[in-house]
N, C-alpha and C positions, 0 to 999 in steps of 0.2 A: 883506336880508343877502346872499343867495345872489347877486344882481345886482351888489352891490358887490364880491364877493370875484371874480366874473368879470370884472369891469372893471379890478380889480386885477392879475388874471393876465395879461389882454390887454395891459396898460400895461407889464408885467414883461417879457412876450416882444418886444414891440415896442422896448423900451429896449434889450433884450440883442440883438437884431437890428441896431440903430444901433450900439451899441458893438462889436459883432462886424465890421462892415462896414469900418471902418478897418484893423483888423489886418489883414484880408485883402488891402486894397489895398496896405498898407505891405510886405507879404511879396512880393506879386506886382510885377513891374517894369512890368506894363502892356504895351500894344504901340501901335503906328502904323502907318499906310498910306501908302504913297508909290506914285503913279501913275509909272510908269518907263516914259514914252512913251504917247502918246494918239493914238486914229484922229480924224482931222479929218473935221468934217462940212460940207457946203455946198459951194460951188463950188470946182473944182479949177482950178489955174492952166493957162493955154495954150489955144489954140484945138483945136477946139471946147471950149467950157466944160463940164464934166460937173456937173450939179448936185447929183448925190448920191454918197455914198459907199456902195456896194452890196457887201457882203462875203457876201451869200448865194449859193450855198449854204454856202461856206466858203472866201472868197477874201480874201487879205490883200495889197492893193497898197503896197508899201514906200513908193512916192513919197508916200503919203497919211498919213504918220505924223508926229507932232509929236514932236521930239527934245528932250525936258524932264521934269525930275523936278520933280513937283508933289504935295506942297508939297516945295521944295528943301532946307529945314531942318526937322527933326523933333527933339523931346525926350522921351526915354523914361527910366525908372529901371534901373539896373543889374539884370540878370536878365529884362529885357525883349526883345521881339522887335519887328521891322520886317517887315511884309508887303509886299514889293516886288511890285506888280500890274504885269508886263510886258506891255505893250501894244505890239507890233511887234518888229523885227529889233534887239533889244539884248542887251549882255552885261553882268551885274551884276558890279562889282568893288569891295570895300571896302578902304581902307587904314586902319591904324593911328592911334591917338589922335595929333593934330599934324601929321599930312601935309597938305599943302595943294596945290591944284592945279597951282601952278608947280613943285612937287616931282617930278612925273611926269614920266619920261623916254618920250616918246612915240616916240623914234626907236631903241629897242633892242628886239630884236637887229636886226642887219643880215645878210641880207634879213629883214624884219619877218615876225612870225607872222602868219598868215592864217587865215580861216575854212576849215575842212576838208571842208565838205559840197559837194555838185555844184552848189547855188545858195547865193549869187549867184554869176554867173561874170561878169567874172574875180572871184576870191575878194577879200573885202576885209580890210584890213590891221588887226590886233588890237593893242591896248596889252598888252605883255607885260613891264612892269617889275615885278619881284618885291620890291623894296625897300620894306619896310613893308607890302606885301600879306598881308591876313588872310583874305580870302575871294575866291574866284574863280568866277563861275557859268558856266553851261553855254554852250557854243558853240551860238549860235542857229540855225547852217546845219546841225546835226546833229538837228534836232527832228523828229518825225514827219511826214510829207507830210500835206498837206491836200488837199482835192478838186481844187484846182488844179494840183497836182503840185509846188507850192512848199512849203517847209517851214514848218509851224505855228509860229507866233510869239508867239502869246499863253500866258502861263504866269504862275505864283505862285512865287517864292522866298522863304522865310521864314527870316530871319538872327537869331539870338539874339546879344544883347550882354549880356556878363557883367561887364565892367569899366566903370567910368566913364571918359569922355573925350567927345573930339569926333573922329568917324570920318568921314573922305571917302568918298564913295560916286561912283563913276563909270560911265559907259558905256564898256565896254571896245573898242566899234567906234571905231577911231580918228577917223574923220572926225566922228563924232557928238560925240565929247569936244573936239577941236580946233577944229572950225568951227562947231558949235552950242552950245559951252559946256554939254554935258549932264553936270552934277555937281551934288551938294548933300553935307548934312552930316547926320549923326545924331548928337545930343548926349545923352550917358548920364550921368545924374546918379547919385550915391552912394545 
């Protein structure tokens, strides 16, 4: 009898946990992770070939960075967040629902807004189109110095998406967006 009561209680607790889990998930928008640039391993282009990417003790060679969002399309629920793992010299910009890559004016203002830190030199052009822009991340040239004397490039920016829609995410370094197609989308479901 005692064993039966114990079994029934355990079954009740397990069922209760199983029923509670979907409620928590439904209330939580969840999150996604996007690699916003990646460090390349293996041989570097050009003579002599460099066979390894050695960032030790704390080096960040910008020419060894892949300028892509991986994955470039993620889906979350409203109230969820995206963890942008920024690897390299990149600026995160998010545009409101419905904005497409071809809507971004990469030529305003004139002269262009540029990075403000001493590295890189000459400064790089940034995209400064404020139409439908809802989030603009940090200027990568103003990050703390690493041991090489360059600016630290790797960081995390976590962005909360509260409304349903399809949000365009781009790299604000103009060459990365224009030349490398560094953009993607966050789809937010109700």
